C-alpha positions as CSV (number, residue, x, y, z in Angstrom):
1,M,0.2,-0.3,-0.2
2,G,1.4,3.5,-0.9
3,M,1.6,6.1,1.3
4,I,-1.8,7.8,3.0
5,T,-2.1,11.9,3.0
6,L,-3.9,13.2,5.7
7,K,-5.7,16.4,5.0
8,N,-6.8,19.1,7.4
9,A,-10.5,19.4,6.5
10,S,-10.6,23.1,8.3
11,P,-7.1,24.7,8.4
12,Q,-6.9,27.1,10.8
13,E,-3.7,28.7,12.7
14,A,-2.5,28.1,16.2
15,T,-0.5,29.4,18.4
16,F,2.2,27.7,20.2
17,L,2.3,27.6,24.4
18,P,5.3,25.7,25.5
19,N,4.0,22.9,28.1
20,I,7.3,24.0,30.7
21,F,5.4,27.4,30.5
22,I,1.8,25.5,31.5
23,D,4.0,22.9,34.4
24,D,6.7,26.0,35.7
25,Y,5.3,29.7,34.9
26,M,1.5,29.7,34.9
27,P,0.6,27.9,38.3
28,E,2.0,31.0,40.0
29,A,0.8,33.9,37.9
30,N,-1.9,35.8,37.8
31,G,-4.6,35.1,35.5
32,E,-4.2,38.0,34.0
33,F,-0.6,38.0,32.9
34,V,-1.4,34.9,31.8
35,K,-3.4,36.6,29.6
36,V,-0.9,39.0,28.6
37,Y,1.5,36.6,28.1
38,I,-1.1,34.1,25.5
39,Y,-1.3,37.2,23.6
40,L,2.0,38.0,23.2
41,L,2.7,34.9,21.8
42,R,0.1,35.1,19.6
43,T,0.7,38.2,18.0
44,M,4.4,37.4,17.6
45,A,3.0,35.4,14.9
46,S,3.4,38.1,12.7
47,S,6.7,39.6,14.4
48,P,8.0,41.9,14.2
49,V,4.4,43.9,14.4
50,S,3.9,46.9,16.7
51,F,0.8,47.1,19.4
52,G,-0.5,49.6,21.7
53,L,-1.5,49.2,25.2
54,E,-5.1,50.4,24.5
55,E,-5.8,48.1,22.4
56,M,-4.0,45.4,23.7
57,A,-6.4,46.1,27.0
58,D,-9.1,46.4,25.2
59,R,-8.8,42.9,23.7
60,L,-8.3,41.2,26.9
61,L,-10.9,43.7,28.8
62,C,-8.4,44.7,31.4
63,T,-6.8,48.4,32.3
64,E,-3.4,49.3,30.8
65,R,-2.2,49.3,34.0
66,D,-2.8,45.2,34.1
67,I,-0.9,44.9,30.7
68,L,2.0,46.7,32.3
69,R,1.8,44.9,35.3
70,G,2.0,41.9,33.3
71,L,4.5,43.0,31.3
72,K,6.5,43.3,34.1
73,Y,5.9,40.2,36.0
74,W,7.4,38.2,33.0
75,A,10.6,40.3,33.0
76,R,11.1,39.1,36.2
77,Q,10.6,35.7,35.5
78,G,12.8,36.1,32.5
79,L,10.6,35.9,29.7
80,L,10.3,38.9,28.2
81,D,12.9,41.7,27.8
82,L,12.1,45.0,28.1
83,E,13.3,47.9,26.0
84,L,12.6,51.8,27.8
85,T,13.3,54.9,27.3
86,D,15.4,57.1,29.5
87,S,11.9,58.6,30.1
88,R,10.8,54.5,31.4
89,E,8.5,54.7,27.9
90,L,8.2,51.4,26.9
91,V,9.7,51.1,23.4
92,S,9.7,47.2,22.5
93,V,9.4,43.9,23.9
94,T,11.3,40.6,23.0
95,V,9.5,37.2,23.8
96,L,12.5,34.9,25.4
97,L,12.2,31.3,25.4
98,P,11.0,29.5,28.9
99,G,13.8,27.4,31.0
100,P,13.4,25.3,33.5
101,K,13.4,26.8,37.1
102,T,16.0,26.0,39.6
103,A,15.4,24.6,43.2
104,G,14.9,28.3,44.2
105,G,12.3,29.4,41.7
106,E,15.0,31.4,39.3
107,T,15.3,30.6,35.9
108,P,18.4,31.0,33.6
109,A,17.6,33.6,32.0
110,A,16.7,35.6,35.1
111,S,19.8,34.2,36.7
112,G,21.7,36.7,34.2
113,R,20.4,39.6,34.9
114,T,21.4,42.1,38.1
115,E,20.4,41.6,41.2
116,G,18.1,44.5,41.1
117,Q,15.9,42.5,38.6
118,R,15.4,39.6,40.7
119,S,12.0,39.7,42.6
120,G,12.6,36.5,43.7
121,A,15.6,36.6,45.1
122,S,16.0,37.1,49.4
123,A,17.9,39.0,51.9
124,A,20.3,36.2,52.5
125,A,21.8,36.1,49.2
126,L,23.2,39.7,49.5
127,T,27.3,38.8,50.1
128,P,28.8,40.3,52.9
129,S,31.5,42.0,50.6
130,R,28.4,43.1,48.6
131,V,26.7,44.7,52.0
132,S,30.2,46.2,52.6
133,E,30.2,47.9,49.0
134,L,26.7,49.1,49.5
135,K,27.2,50.6,52.7
136,Q,30.0,53.0,51.1
137,N,27.0,54.4,48.9
138,E,26.2,57.8,50.2
139,E,22.9,57.7,48.8
140,I,22.4,54.1,50.9
141,V,24.3,55.9,54.0
142,Q,21.4,58.6,53.8
143,L,18.5,55.9,53.5
144,L,19.5,53.6,56.7
145,Y,19.6,57.2,58.8
146,I,16.1,57.7,57.6
147,A,15.1,54.6,58.2
148,E,16.1,54.8,61.6
149,Q,14.4,58.1,62.0
150,Y,11.3,56.7,61.2
151,L,11.4,53.3,63.2
152,G,12.9,55.1,66.3
153,K,15.7,52.7,66.9
154,T,19.2,52.1,65.8
155,L,18.7,49.5,62.6
156,T,20.0,45.8,63.7
157,A,22.4,44.0,61.3
158,S,18.8,42.0,60.0
159,E,17.2,44.9,59.8
160,V,20.1,46.5,57.6
161,Q,20.4,43.3,55.4
162,K,16.8,43.6,54.5
163,I,16.5,47.5,53.6
164,L,20.1,46.2,51.4
165,F,17.8,43.5,49.7
166,F,14.8,46.0,48.9
167,Y,17.2,48.2,46.9
168,D,19.9,45.7,45.4
169,G,17.3,42.5,45.3
170,L,14.2,44.0,44.5
171,G,15.5,47.4,42.6
172,F,13.4,49.4,44.5
173,S,14.9,53.5,44.4
174,A,16.0,55.0,47.3
175,D,13.2,56.7,47.6
176,L,10.5,54.1,46.9
177,I,12.4,52.4,50.4
178,E,11.9,56.0,52.4
179,Y,8.0,55.6,51.2
180,L,7.4,52.2,51.7
181,I,9.0,52.6,55.5
182,E,7.0,55.9,55.8
183,Y,3.6,53.9,54.5
184,C,4.5,51.2,57.0
185,V,5.2,53.2,60.1
186,S,2.2,55.6,59.3
187,R,-0.3,52.5,59.9
188,N,1.8,51.6,63.0
189,H,3.8,48.8,61.6
190,R,7.5,49.1,62.3
191,S,8.2,45.4,62.0
192,I,10.6,44.7,58.9
193,R,8.7,41.2,58.8
194,Y,6.0,43.5,58.0
195,I,8.0,46.2,55.6
196,E,9.0,43.4,54.1
197,T,5.9,41.6,53.2
198,V,4.5,44.9,51.5
199,A,7.8,45.0,49.8
200,M,7.4,41.8,47.9
201,A,3.5,42.8,47.1
202,W,5.1,46.0,45.4
203,A,7.5,43.7,43.7
204,K,5.1,41.4,42.8
205,E,2.5,44.2,41.0
206,G,5.6,45.6,39.4
207,I,5.9,48.8,41.4
208,S,8.1,50.4,40.6
209,S,8.5,54.4,41.7
210,V,6.4,56.4,44.5
211,A,4.0,57.6,42.1
212,D,3.1,53.7,41.0
213,A,3.2,53.1,45.0
214,K,0.7,55.9,45.6
215,K,-1.5,54.8,43.3
216,A,-1.7,51.4,44.1
217,N,-2.5,52.0,47.8
218,A,-5.5,54.7,46.8
219,R,-6.4,51.5,44.8
220,Y,-6.3,49.2,47.7
221,K,-8.3,52.1,49.4
222,R,-11.3,51.7,47.3
223,D,-11.0,48.1,47.5
224,Y,-11.2,48.4,51.4
225,Y,-14.7,50.0,51.2
226,T,-15.6,48.0,48.7
227,I,-14.9,44.8,50.8
228,L,-16.5,46.3,53.9
229,K,-19.9,47.2,51.8
230,A,-20.0,43.4,51.2
231,M,-20.0,42.3,54.8
232,G,-22.5,45.2,55.6
233,I,-20.4,47.5,57.0
234,T,-21.4,51.2,55.5
235,N,-21.3,53.5,58.1
236,R,-17.3,53.5,59.3
237,S,-13.6,53.1,58.1
238,P,-11.8,49.7,58.3
239,V,-9.7,49.4,61.6
240,E,-6.4,48.1,61.5
241,S,-6.4,44.5,62.0
242,E,-9.1,44.4,59.8
243,I,-6.9,45.7,57.0
244,T,-4.3,43.7,57.5
245,L,-6.5,41.0,56.7
246,M,-8.3,42.3,53.9
247,D,-4.0,43.5,52.7
248,T,-3.4,39.4,53.1
249,W,-6.6,38.6,50.8
250,L,-5.4,41.1,47.7
251,K,-1.8,41.3,48.2
252,T,-0.6,37.7,49.6
253,Y,-3.3,35.7,48.5
254,G,-4.1,37.5,45.2
255,F,-7.4,36.8,45.2
256,S,-10.0,39.2,43.2
257,L,-12.8,41.5,44.5
258,E,-15.4,39.2,43.4
259,I,-13.7,36.1,45.1
260,I,-13.5,38.2,48.2
261,Q,-16.8,39.5,48.1
262,E,-18.2,35.9,47.5
263,A,-16.7,34.9,50.9
264,C,-18.2,38.0,52.6
265,T,-21.4,37.1,51.2
266,R,-21.1,33.5,52.7
267,T,-19.8,34.8,55.9
268,V,-22.7,36.9,56.3
269,L,-24.9,34.0,55.7
270,Q,-23.6,32.0,57.8
271,T,-22.5,33.5,60.9
272,G,-25.5,36.5,60.7
273,Q,-22.8,39.0,60.9
274,A,-19.6,40.7,59.5
275,S,-16.8,38.5,60.9
276,F,-13.2,39.2,58.9
277,Q,-12.1,35.9,60.6
278,Y,-14.5,33.8,59.3
279,T,-13.5,34.9,55.7
280,D,-10.3,34.5,56.2
281,K,-10.7,30.8,56.8
282,I,-12.5,30.8,53.9
283,L,-10.3,32.6,51.8
284,E,-7.6,30.7,53.4
285,G,-9.0,27.0,52.5
286,W,-10.1,28.4,49.1
287,K,-5.7,29.6,48.4
288,K,-4.6,26.2,49.6
289,K,-7.3,24.4,47.1
290,K,-6.0,26.8,44.1
291,V,-9.0,28.7,43.8
292,H,-8.6,31.5,40.6
293,D,-11.8,32.5,39.8
294,L,-15.3,31.8,41.1
295,S,-15.7,28.6,38.5
296,D,-13.3,27.4,40.8
297,I,-15.6,27.9,43.7
298,Q,-18.6,26.3,42.3
299,A,-16.2,23.2,41.4
300,L,-15.5,22.7,45.1
301,D,-19.3,23.3,46.1
302,A,-20.1,20.8,44.0
303,E,-17.8,18.3,45.1
304,H,-18.6,19.2,48.6
305,Q,-22.4,18.4,48.1
306,K,-21.5,14.9,46.1
307,Q,-19.2,14.1,48.8
308,R,-22.2,14.9,51.6
309,K,-24.9,13.1,49.3
310,E,-22.5,9.8,49.4
311,K,-21.9,10.2,53.0
312,K,-25.6,10.2,53.8
313,S,-26.7,7.5,51.3
314,S,-24.0,5.0,52.6
315,R,-25.3,5.1,56.4
316,P,-26.4,1.3,57.5
317,V,-30.2,1.1,58.0
318,S,-30.9,-1.3,60.2
319,S,-34.5,-3.2,59.8
320,A,-34.2,-5.5,62.8
321,P,-36.7,-4.3,65.4
322,N,-35.2,-3.1,68.9
323,R,-36.0,-0.5,71.4
324,F,-34.2,2.2,69.8
325,N,-36.5,2.1,66.6
326,N,-38.3,4.3,68.5
327,F,-35.4,7.3,68.3
328,Q,-35.2,10.2,65.6
329,Q,-32.6,10.0,63.7
330,R,-30.8,13.7,63.7
331,E,-29.5,15.3,60.1
332,Y,-26.0,16.9,61.4
333,D,-25.4,19.9,59.9
334,F,-21.6,20.6,59.4
335,D,-21.7,23.9,58.1
336,E,-23.5,24.8,61.3
337,Y,-21.3,23.3,63.5
338,E,-18.1,24.7,61.9
339,K,-19.9,28.4,62.1
340,R,-20.8,27.7,65.9
341,L,-16.5,26.5,66.2
342,L,-15.4,29.9,64.5
343,K,-17.6,31.5,67.2
344,H,-15.2,30.6,70.1
């Protein structure tokens, strides 16, 4: 038998998405960032090509700020190379081939970059010689002095190491670090651990200037009141403990307002009150189960109902007459038990 020709009745273009991206990069990325990267791959099919951020934002149903955050995120991951003008205007984007991440989460492409371009590094990565070199920098000397004034104490070696990491590891400018410390202290947080948490969140968002940080903080303030409203609270501002939890949901967990509002609604229905602790338990559970959107929550709900039905149908039924037959069986509401436990 001769060769057989295989034909495609409906030929169509396709975008190649490497498996290594799906396996190593996509699970940890924000959904908007993933859309940005895939769109670039699609556009690259006719490379070189020009595109505008406004047009890209319209196509992806997001904002230009989301696009820029996504581009900066993938640049830090070593998947893009961004060319900027002296005025920090983006002029070109080069898509790089993804490589396997190392045990520390760093990519080969990223390892060739400067320390200031690696958001996945840690303060411990700074060598003693590098620390000594940075301490000779007049800008750093001034920054450490200002930090001591804000924190009201002499910095420990560990605290100095962290601040140097913000400068050398995250690529923050001295002005941005000063604003970072001022921002945290203004909210009565002087712990270097808290300051580092905020710094890492800013780095993840692609914040690179004081102006970026102020805009992000203004946006978060609006988000706080949206969450309070979802809790049924409309007559006051959030207290510090509530802001800390909301920052965890928004920044650390990376949940959208839509998901947080859903958790708030369930909290009020279950407890009859605005319980931030209860909402935190819900969102913590969703984070562990890798929830990214409302469809994931619906899938978890369906699985939960299925398990409850299976447990109910698997209960043994005794038909033999005995003196306990007149005892009325109870239906246990495990959600109600959870609600009561969380109140204590």
